[in-house]
C-alpha positions as CSV (number, residue, x, y, z in Angstrom):
1,M,-0.1,-0.1,0.1
2,K,1.1,3.5,-0.8
3,T,0.5,7.0,0.7
4,V,0.2,10.4,-0.6
5,N,-0.9,13.5,0.9
6,V,-3.2,16.0,0.1
7,R,-0.7,18.4,-1.5
8,Q,0.2,15.7,-3.7
9,L,-2.8,14.2,-4.8
10,K,-4.4,18.2,-5.7
11,N,-0.7,18.7,-7.6
12,N,-0.7,15.4,-9.2
13,P,-3.7,13.8,-9.6
14,S,-2.8,11.6,-12.1
15,D,0.5,10.3,-10.6
16,A,-1.7,8.9,-7.4
17,L,-4.0,7.4,-10.0
18,R,-0.8,5.6,-11.7
19,M,0.2,4.4,-8.5
20,A,-3.3,3.1,-7.7
21,R,-3.0,0.6,-10.8
22,E,-0.4,-1.3,-8.2
23,A,-1.8,-0.9,-5.1
24,P,-4.4,1.1,-2.6
25,V,-3.3,4.2,-1.7
26,V,-3.7,6.2,1.0
27,V,-4.8,9.8,1.5
28,M,-3.5,11.2,4.3
29,N,-4.6,14.9,5.8
30,R,-2.5,16.2,8.8
31,D,-0.9,12.6,9.4
32,Q,-4.3,11.0,9.3
33,P,-6.2,8.9,6.6
34,E,-8.4,10.6,4.5
35,A,-9.6,8.8,2.0
36,L,-8.3,5.3,0.2
37,L,-8.0,5.0,-4.1
38,F,-8.4,1.9,-5.6
39,H,-8.0,1.3,-9.0
40,L,-10.9,-0.1,-10.6
41,D,-10.2,-2.6,-13.8
42,D,-12.4,-5.4,-15.6
43,E,-10.5,-7.9,-14.4
44,G,-10.2,-7.4,-10.7
45,L,-13.3,-5.3,-9.1
46,L,-15.1,-4.5,-11.9
47,G,-14.9,-8.0,-13.6
48,E,-16.7,-9.7,-10.1
49,P,-20.2,-10.2,-11.0
50,G,-22.8,-7.8,-9.8
51,V,-20.0,-5.1,-9.0
52,R,-20.9,-3.0,-12.1
53,L,-24.6,-2.7,-12.0
54,A,-24.6,-2.1,-8.1
55,L,-22.3,0.2,-8.9
56,A,-24.1,2.2,-11.7
57,T,-27.0,1.8,-9.6
58,A,-25.4,3.8,-6.5
59,L,-23.8,6.0,-8.6
60,Y,-27.5,6.6,-10.2
61,R,-29.0,6.7,-7.0
62,S,-27.1,9.3,-5.7
63,E,-27.5,11.4,-8.7
64,S,-24.0,11.5,-9.5
65,V,-24.2,10.3,-13.1
66,T,-27.4,10.2,-15.5
67,L,-29.1,7.2,-16.4
68,G,-28.1,6.7,-19.6
69,R,-24.3,6.9,-18.0
70,G,-25.7,4.6,-15.3
71,A,-26.4,2.2,-18.3
72,K,-23.1,2.7,-19.8
73,I,-21.0,1.8,-16.2
74,A,-23.1,-1.0,-16.1
75,R,-22.8,-2.1,-19.7
76,M,-26.7,-2.4,-20.0
77,P,-29.2,-1.3,-22.8
78,L,-31.0,1.7,-20.8
79,A,-34.5,0.2,-21.0
80,D,-32.7,-2.6,-18.9
81,F,-31.2,-0.3,-16.6
82,M,-34.5,1.6,-16.4
83,L,-36.1,-2.0,-15.3
84,H,-33.4,-2.4,-12.9
85,V,-34.0,0.9,-11.3
86,S,-37.2,1.2,-11.2
87,H,-37.1,-2.3,-9.6
88,E,-34.9,-1.0,-7.1
89,G,-37.4,1.6,-6.4
90,I,-35.3,4.5,-7.2
91,P,-37.6,6.9,-9.6
92,V,-36.4,6.9,-13.4
93,I,-37.8,10.3,-14.3
94,R,-37.2,12.6,-11.6
95,G,-35.5,16.8,-12.1
96,N,-36.6,19.6,-13.6
97,A,-39.4,20.2,-16.7
98,K,-36.3,20.2,-19.0
99,T,-34.8,16.7,-17.4
100,L,-38.1,15.3,-18.0
101,R,-38.8,16.0,-21.5
102,E,-35.6,14.2,-21.7
103,D,-36.4,11.6,-19.9
104,L,-39.6,11.0,-21.5
105,K,-38.3,10.9,-24.7
106,N,-35.8,7.9,-23.7
107,V,-38.7,6.0,-22.3
108,E,-40.7,6.6,-25.3
109,A,-37.7,5.3,-26.9
110,W,-37.5,2.3,-24.6
111,R,-41.1,1.5,-25.2
112,A,-41.3,1.5,-29.1
113,K,-38.6,-1.4,-28.4
114,R,-40.9,-3.4,-26.4
């Protein structure tokens, strides 16, 4: 396991990401561990069954990614991801009028395929 301090991470985040490819990296803040960086690769953690879908679902639930981006992360068709999150009790349609119109277009496209 390797360490970087907050200043090093701020000045050169790419360096910390490169180190994380080899081993987890602990980010230190005033001699206290603050965060942990893991490299997510297809052969490792992301290659485990269900991990991509769980990650995509969590990111969509927290509104960190859009529905479309979540489907891409999960590597599944948008319609299937929409069904999955709705089964998890996560609203598929949310947001303001503009995003609602975009979501309605996605729903209409999904319905046309079914």
